[in-house]
Structures are given as C-alpha cells and as structure tokens.
N, C-alpha and C positions, 0 to 999 in steps of 0.2 A: 651742211647736214641738219635736218631738223630733228632734234633730239627728243621731241614729244614731251617736253617738260612745262610748256606754257600753262600757267594756272596752278602748278603744284605748289606745296609749301614744304620749306626746308627749315630744319634747326640745325644752326652751324656753330660749333663751339670754338672758342679762342679765335674769334673772326675779326678782331679790329686790326690785326697786322699780320705780315707773314703769310704762311701757306693758308691758314684758315681764311684770311681776308681774300686770298687770291680765289680759293674754292667759292667763296660767297659772292664774289663778283662774276665768276664764270657761270654759276648757276642763275644769277640774276640777268646776265645777258642772254639766258635762254627762256626768261619769262617766268621764273620762279619767285614767289614771294617768300620773303625771308624773315626768320626770327634769328638774330645773331648775338652771341653772348661772350663777354669778356669781363674781366675783373674791374678794369679802369674805365670809368664814365666817359671821360674826355676823349680819348682816342676812339672808342666804341661809336660814340655820337657823330664824331667826324667822318669815320668809315660809312656809317649809315646813310649819312647825308649825301656823300659823293656817290654810293651805289645807287640810291634812289634818283638822283639827279641824272646819272648817266643812263640809268636802264628804265626809269619809270615804274619799276616794281614797288610794291609795299615793302618796307623794311622796319621791322620792329627790333627794339634793343632790350637786353636784360643784362645789367652790370651786376654780376654775381661771380662767386667762385664755385665754378661748376663741379668742382671735386669735393664739395661738401654736400651732404643730404639736403640742407636748407637752400642751397644754390640750385640744385637739380629740381627740386619742388617748386621753386619760384620760376624757372624757366619752362618747366613742363606745365605749369599753370597758363602761361601764356601760349604755348605751343603744344597742347596735348595730343594731337593727332597729326603729326608731320607725315609727309610722304617720303621725306629725305632725311636722313640724320647723318650729319657729319661730326664724327668723334674726334676730338683734338684737345691737346693740353700741352702746355709747355714742359720739355723734358726736365727730369732731375739734374742736379748739378753735376760736373764732371768731377773726378777725383781719384783717388787711391782706395781700393776696397778695404784696406786696413784702418782707414779713418773713419769708416761708417758704422754706426751703431744700429741696433734693432729699429729705433725710430726713423732712420733714414730710409731703411728698407721699406717699412710700413708706409710712409708717405709716398715712396716711389709706386708701390703698388696700388694704393688708393689713387693716385693720380692717373696713372698709365695703363691700369689693368681694370681695376674694379669700377671705377667712373664709367668708363664705356660700357662695361657689362650691365651696370645698372639702368644706363640709358637705353640701351637695346632691350632690356627686360620691360622697360616701361612703355615702349613704343611699337614693338614687333608685332604683337598680337592684333593691334588696330590695323596695322599694315596688312597683316594676313587677312583679316576681315574685308578689308577694301580691296584686296587683290592687287595691290600695287605696294611696293616699299623698296627703298634702296639705302642701305647702310654702308658707309664708307669710314674706316678708322684710319687716321693718318698716324703711322707708327714711325719706323725709321729702317734705313738701310742696315742699321747694326743687327736687326733680327736675322738677316742673311749672313753678314760678315761682321761679327762682334767687334766693337771698338773698346780697347782696354780701359780708358779713361771714362767710359760711359757705362760702367758695370750696372749701375742702378737702372738705366734705360734699357740695357740689353735683357736684364732679368724680367723687370715688369712687362716690358712690350712683348717679349717672347710668350709669356704666360697669356696675354690676351690673344695672340696668333694662334696658340693651341686651342683656346676656348672657341674662337671662330670657326677653326676648322671643323669643328663637330657640328656647331648649331647651323651653320650656313648650309649644311647638306639637308636639314630638316624644314627649312622655309622656302627653298627655291621652287618647289611644286606650287606654291601659292603666290608665285610672281614677287617674292620678296628675296633679294639677293644681299649678302654681307661679304664685303671685300675689304682689303687693306692696301693702302698706299705707302710705300717705304721710300721716303725721300733720301737721296744722297746729299751732297753739299749744294744746298740752294742758299741764295743770297738773302739770308734772314738775320735777325738780331741773334737767334740761337747759334748760327754759324759764326758771327762775329765773336761771340763769346769764347767760343773753341779756338779760334784764330789768337785771340789775346792771350789764352792760356798756353797754347803752343809756343807763342812768341816769348813769353816769359820764362818757359821752361827751356828754351833753346838759346836764349840770349840774342834775339835778334827783334827788329822792328816788327809791328804788326803788318805792314805792308809786304816786307820780306816773307813772312809766314803765310800771307794770303797767296803770294806769287807761287810758293812752294807747293801749297795745297792744290792750286790751279793746275800748275805744271804736271802734277801726279795724277791727274784725271784724264782719261783718253780724249775727253772732249775739250781739254785745255781751258776749262772755265768753270765757273759756278753755274747752277741751275737758275732760270728765270722764275720766279713764283708763278708767274701767268702760265707757263708751261704745265706747271703742277695743277693749277686750277682747271685747265682745259681737261687734263686726264681724269680729274674727280668728276667733272660735269658729264663725261662719256659713261662712266661707271654708273652715275645716277640716272642715265637716260632710259627711255622706253626701248632702245636698241640693245641694252646690255643684260637682258633677262636670262640669258644661258650662261652668264658668267657669275659664278659664286664661290666663295671660299678661296679666293686666289689672293696672293701677295705680289703685288705690282712694283717692282724695283725701278725707280727713276733715279738713276745716279750717273748718268753720262758714260756708262759702261765700266764703271769702277770695279765693280763685282767681276772677278776673274774666271767663275765657273760657267760651265756648260748649261746647268741647271740651276 
C-alpha cells in the first residue's frame, strides 16, 4: 500500500532506540524526511546513519532533552513546520506511590503530558494552514489498564489522553489528525527495566520473570518494535484522515475488555 507520505517531513521524539526508533524507520521507509530527537548524541547519530543508509531519506538529528523548554526550542528551530509529529518520551520510573514526592509527580507530568501538549501547540496551526498533519502520541497500555507500579505514568499519560480527546475533534476538518498509540509489552529497554524489577521483587531470575510475562500474554510473546512502527506509519498516512482522537491498543490481546 502506498501511504502517500513521500516527501513529507516528520519530527520524531525519543527516536534513537526502542519504539521511537521503529516509528522513525517505518516513516523513512515510506519516503519521509526526518528530524529525530534524543538526549544522547552517540546512539542518535548511529540511528540516523542507519536509517539514511537503508532508506535514502534525509535524516537530521537534535541531541536535546525534549522535555525542557530549551530542548523543544532547539528541535523546533530545525523542524519548525513538520507534516508529522511523533511525541514520545521515556516513562517515569516504576515504584510505590507512597515513596513519591511532589517533585516526582511534576517531573512525570512535564515529561509525559505537558511536553507533548507544547509540541502540539507549536506545530498544529501550521499543519492546519497546509491542510495536512498527523500527530501520534506514544503513550502506554496503562492508559486502558493501569499498572500499579507505574502510577506516575498512569496519571501523566491519562492526562494527555484526556487533552487529546478534546482537541483532536477540532482539527480533523482541516485534515489534521491526532491519535495515541498504546504499547503493551514490547521488547525494549523500558520492558527490560520492568522485568528486572519484577525479578528482584519475586526472587527469580530475569529470564524467569521474562518468561512469566510472555506466558501471561495471549500472544505468548513480547511485541516486535517494528510492528509498532508500522502501525504508527499507517496512522501518519494520507489514508488515515478519517481517524482522530483514538487510542490504539497494541498489546497482543492482553487487555481483557470488549471496548
């Protein structure tokens, strides 16, 4: 399927590895020129080189912390008029809510709610003027089925979801859509940290904890990040203009509800 994206430009956050990287690669395979953002220059440049080599698109890098005003300013200076925005940031640390202070909550909200909102605010009107825009926020399956040890993430990402539910209905008439992708257990560094924590809490090896988690999923495995990237590319495509304000759960069937 031709997704109609050749020649478009995307700003992809937290794109040096994991799900952000897979989204960037999938868009590049459709002919999208990229500006990719991450905090650490080394892995970011390696990712950019690989994507450019494999796809032939233009890939520019911005090594900043996108959750800071300065980082967003720098990224937007290089990519002020993206056709596609993929919002992504590492999740807050797991733990027990009794141990979190106000600063922990503020950091989580800044990272996983306010940063995406600020980037939407900075780019959506240009998309409206050009009559094309696709915004995808990478959130978490915990928005649908909260995970007790990820309370900081549950709260901040659910706040973003509520915001998107309103604004997405005001932009779609201009061919600008805003949707959320909710990953379940994908094989990323984030999942490895959760496996390690579970292993320590339950007195088992990390291999045993990983096997237990896989067995608990109806698919019997962890997700491949490339599967996630492909879903992102479709939501960013010219074919998806009638889809907005939606939360796409990609979790191997782990969520047990009908809706």
